[in-house]
N, C-alpha and C positions, 0 to 999 in steps of 0.2 A: 601794300598792306602788310602789317606785321603778322608773321606766322604765329599760329596758336601753338602754345607749348604742348608737349605730350601730356604733361601733368594736367593742364586745363582741359584737354580733350578727354582724358580719362575721367575727370570729374563730371564733365557733361554727359558722357556715356553712362556713368554710374547713376547720375541723377535721372536721366531718361529711363534707364532700366528699372530704377526704383519706382518711378512714376507709372511705368507700364505694369509692374507687379502690383502696385497699390490699386491702380485702376481695375486690374483683373480681379484682385481680391474683393474690391468694392462691388464690382459687377457680379462676381460669383456669389458674394454674400447677399446681394439684393435679389438675385435669381433664386437662391436657396430660400430666402425669407418669403418670396412671392410664391414659390412652390409649396412651402409649408402652409402659408395662408390659404392657398387654393385647396390643399388637402383638408384643412380645418373647415373651410367653408363648405366643401363638398360633403363632408361627414355630417355637418349641421343640416344641410338641405336634405340628405338622405334620411336623417332622423326625423325631420319635420314632415316629410312625405309619409313615412311610416306612422308617425303620430296622428296625422290627419286620417289615414285609413283606419287605424285602430280605434280612434275616438268615435268615428262615424259608425263603425261596425258595432261598437259597444252600445251606442245609442239605440240602434235597431234591436239588439238583443234585450236590453233592459225594458224597452217599451213593450215588446212582445210578451214578456213575463209579467210586468207590472200592470198593464192595462186590463188583463184578464184575472187579476188577483182580486179576491174579496177582502183582503187584509189591508187595513188603512196603513199599517207600517210598511208593507210592500209597496203600496202606491206612493207613499211619501218618499221612500228610498228611490223609487223610479224617478220621481220628479227631480230629486237632488242629483242623481246620476246623469240625467239628461242635461240639466243646465250646466253642470261642470264639464261634461264631454262636449257640449256645444261650444262653450268658450275655448276649450282646449283645441278643438278642431279649427275654429276661426283663427286662433293665434298661430297654429301650425301652418295653415294655408297662407295667411298673410305674410309669413316669413319666407315663403318660397319666391324665387325670382321669376314670377309669371309675367310674361310680356305680351302685349297686343291683345289681351283678353280682359274685358271689364268684369271683375269678380264682385262688383258691388252688390248684386242681387244675392249672391252666395253668402256674403258677409251679413247682409241684412237678415236673410232667412235664419242664419245661425244665431244672430243676436236676439231676434224675436222669439226663436225657439227657447233660448235660455230664459228670457224674461217671462214667457208664458209658463214654463215649467216651474220657475221660482214662485210665480204667483199661485199656481195650483198647489204647491207645497204649503204655502202660507194658509191657503183655504183649508187644507186638510188638517193643519195644526190647530186651526180654530174650530174644528169639529165638523167641517163641511165634507162634501163628497165630490168625486169626479163624475159630473153629470154626463148625459148623452152627448151634448155638444162638445165638451172637452174630450170625451172618449173618441169621438170622430176626428177631432183635431189631432190628437196623439197618433191615430192611425195614419193620417195624411203625413204627419211629420216622419213617421216610420218609413213610409214609402219613399219619401224624398231622401232621407238619410241613407237608406239602402242603396238607392241609385247613385248617390254621391260616393258611398263607400266602394261600390263596384267600379266606378270610374277611376278613383284614386288607386285601387288595387291593380287595375289594368295599367295605369301609368307607372306605378312602382315596378311592375313586372317588366315593362319595356326597358326601363333604365337598367334594371339588374341584368337582363338578357343581352343588351347591346353594349353596356359599359359606357354609354354616353354620359357626359358630365352634366349634372343638373345645374352646376355653377355657371355653365355657359348660358343659362336662361331658358326657361320653358317658353320658347318662342315658336309659334306655328305660322309665321307670316312668310316664310321662305317660299319662293317659287320652285326652287330645287332643294328639297330637304336633304340635309347632310347624312342622316341615318334614319333608321326606322323610328328612333326616339322623337324625331321631328316630323314624322310622316303625317299626312293630312288626316288619316283615320283617327289618330289620337287627338289631333287638334280639333277635329269635328266633334269628338267625344266630349272634350272639355267645354267647347262652345255650346254644344247641345245641353250639357249638364247645367250650364249657367242659364241658358234660355229656358229650360224646363222649370227653373225655379220661379219663373214669372207667374205660373199658376199655382204657386205654393199657397196653402190655406191661409186665410186671414186669421191672425192670432188675436182673439178677443180674450182679455183677461182682466181681473180685478186688481189690479196692482201688479244515479244515477247513481249516490250514497257509497259508491265504490271507494272513495278516497276519504271516508269519515275516519277521523283520528280516534283510535281506541286507547284511552288512558286507564280505563278501569281494569281490575284484575280479571283474568279469563275464567268465565264460569265453568267451562268444560274441564278445567284443570284444578279446580278448588280442592277436591278431595283426593288428588293424585299424590303419590309418593315421589320424593326427590330421587333422581338417579345420579350416578357418578360418571366420570369421564369414560371409564371402561365400558359401562353399559351403553352409553351414548355412541361410543365407537362401534360397538357390536351392531347397533341399530343402523348406523350409517353404512357399515360394510354390507349388511344384508340389502339395504336399499340400493347401493351402488354395485351389486354383484355382477351386473352385465355391462358396467361402464369401465372403459379402459383408463389406466392411469394408477397413480399411487394415492391412497387415501391419506389425508393430512388433517389434523385438528388445527384450523386456522385461527380461531379466536373463541372467546366466550362473550355472550351478549346479555346485557341487562335489560331493563325496561319492564313493560307489563307482562311480557312472556320471556323470561330468562332462557337462554338457549346455548347449546354447543354448536359451533359453526365449523363445517367441514368442507374441504375441496377435494375433487378428484378429477384429473384432466381439466376440462373446461367447465365443469359443473360445480355448483355451490349448494350446500344443504344446511338447514337449521333444524336441530332436534331439541325439543323443549326439555328443560331441566326438571320439570314436573311432568311425570307420566311418560316421558320419552316419545312424544308425538312429533311427527314430521310437520313442522310449522310451514316451511317453504323450501322450494328448491328451484334452481334456475340454471340454464345452460346458455352459453354464448354462441348459439347457432345462428347461421345466416341462411336465408332461403332466396333462391334466384327466380322462382316462378311458382305459379299456382298449379301444381299437378293434381291436387286433391281438393274437392269441392268443400264448401262450407258445411253441408250436411254430413259429409264423411268425417270432417274434422270434429264436428259436434258429437258424432257417435264415438269417436276415439276418446274425446274428453269425458263423456258420460261413462264409458267403460272403465276409464282410469279411476274416476271417482268411486265407482262401485267397488273396484279392487282395493281401494284405500279405505273402504268401509263407510263412505258417505252416500246415503240413500235419500230418495225423495228430493233430489236436486233438480232445479229447473233453470234453463238459460233463456233469457229474453233479450239480453244485450251483449253485443260483441263488436269487435273492430279488427279489420285486417290491415296491418301496417307492414310494408316491406315483406309481404307473403307470410307473415306470422299472425295467426289469429289469437287475440286475447278475449277469452269468453268469461263473462260474469255469471256464475251460478249462485242461486239463492235457494234456501231451504223452503219446501212447500209443506206447510202444516195443514193438512186437509185441503181446504180451498183458499188458504191464506198465504200470500206471498210474503215470506219473512226476509225482507231486504237487509235486515241487520245480520243475518247468518250467511255471509257471503264468502265464496271461494272463487279465486281467479285461476284459470287454466290457460296456459299457452300451448298452441299446437302449430307445428310447421305445415303450411300448405304445400310445401315442396315434398316432404316425406310422409306427412300424415301422422307424425309421431308427437306425443306430448313432450314439450321441452321446458315447461315451467309450471309452477303450482304455488299458490299462496292461500293458506287457510287461517291467517291471523284473525280476521273478523269473525269467522265461524267459531274458532276456539274461544274467542273472547265473549261472544254473545249467545251462542246456542245453549238452550236449556229447555226443560219441559215447561210448558206454559198453559194457562187456562185463559182462552181468549174469547170474550163475548162482546158483541156490539150492542150498545144501548139503543142506538137509532137504527131504523131500517134504511135501506139504500135510497128509497124515495125521499125520506126525511133528510138524509144527508145531502141529496142532490140540490136541495134548496140553497146550499152554500156555494154552488158552482155559478159562475158569472152567467148572466142572461145572454151575453154575447157569444157564448160557446155552445156548440152542438155536441151532446154526449153520444159517443159511439158505443161504449161498453163500460161495464163496471165490475170490479172484483175487490176482494178484501186484501189489505196489505198492512204489514207491520214495518214501520220505518223508524230510523233514529232521529232524535231531535237534537238541537244544538246543546241542550243540557245533558246529552248522552243517555237520555231516557228513551224508552220505546213507546211509540204511539200507534195504536190500532186505528186504521183508517179505512175508508172506502176510496179506492183508486179509480177515478173517472178518466177514461181516455176520451179526449175531446178534439174537435176541429174548430179552428177560429174562422172568422168571416173571410180571411185571406187564404185559407187552406192550410195553415200551420197546424201541426198536431202537438197537443200538450197533454200532460198528465197532471190532474188536479187531485190532491189528497185531502179529504175532508175527515176530520176527527170523528170517529164513530161514537164518541161519548157525548160531545157537546156541539157538534155541527160546525165548528170553526175550521178555517182553512189551515192545514198543517204544513203544506208545501205545494209548490207548482213547478213543474219541470217542462222544458221544451224537448220534444223528441227530434232527434237528428237521424234521418234515414237516407242512406245513399248506397252506392255500389260497394263501399268499403265496410258497411256495417250498420248497426242500430245502437245509438247511444243517447244519453240525455245530458242536458246542461241546465 
């Protein structure tokens, strides 16, 4: 046999090396693309799981508000929100890699819910009403969507806590589950969820004001004189006299309340250019635990407001987040709750000290008023849904979407399922001005 030349051998070695490198590059590129696809798919599944939970939760909330509203516009809006969220939930769930579980009942329930809601909306548009039968059907839908939302929220939490990949398939058929994400408890939850939809209602059909935006000029500052930077600085120095750090003029602010903005240490302060009022201040404090009770924090906030010159202020709503209380105070005009005249106060449950304050709404809306109700409380109560049980009533001044003030009777009610709601009935014409859901838990009392 003829010996292979060194040159030929070198060529073969070079060729084989190139082939190996090419194969490695190809394999590496394929793996990279596969990994990228896997990450993309996982992100999509996580998004769909969150979307299913969000849509189902939204359906529960809009039904709770809409079904007890006497406003045709509110009821029509409820129907539209329900059918859109039902289809959104169905699309999100059907896009998940769910294995070994027949979700057909779930899909059918969501489809029929959407069709029923759409039909009820058309009926309302034609001048009809939501009758007793439809009312009961919406309540049954609410129960089912709440149960579904809780199951998907639990499922979402398991995947977030364990880091298990949804792209591996939501499969509960394993004899030996790989992780808690495939544990039988969750599988049983989804199976039970789907099974429970068997007794879903037959769908018969015919086919807290704290975040209100203030754009108007501030009533409390209308007759005040304009101050300059030096005067504002003097006010800031006096306000921050017990605060460590160097006072700096950080910025000037325009808008409905033009202001001089100051910083000192970790604190921020706004002083109005008209009248030199403290509009707001905030400190970037953190709290590690609740050393001070809610009642003690409330007393600290009330004392602070009195020192600032704000009297007759009442707090009904508050929230404790990360050991910091945010308390919503409103002006009490005799026996009338003026929710338009709002001041927010932050208090650390760690130290019991005030660490934030915002009087924007109060400065914008507070003024002397003459408030008289044309209707009696009994007359106004006729505007409350017959499906609600009235627990108490008081007078309230609330903002409207047109930024006008509406004098109302505020009825605190309980629904058939035990939910607490606030129904505001216009004290002049008996129409429903607003309806809010009360949220009461260990962290506070809020509305939505």
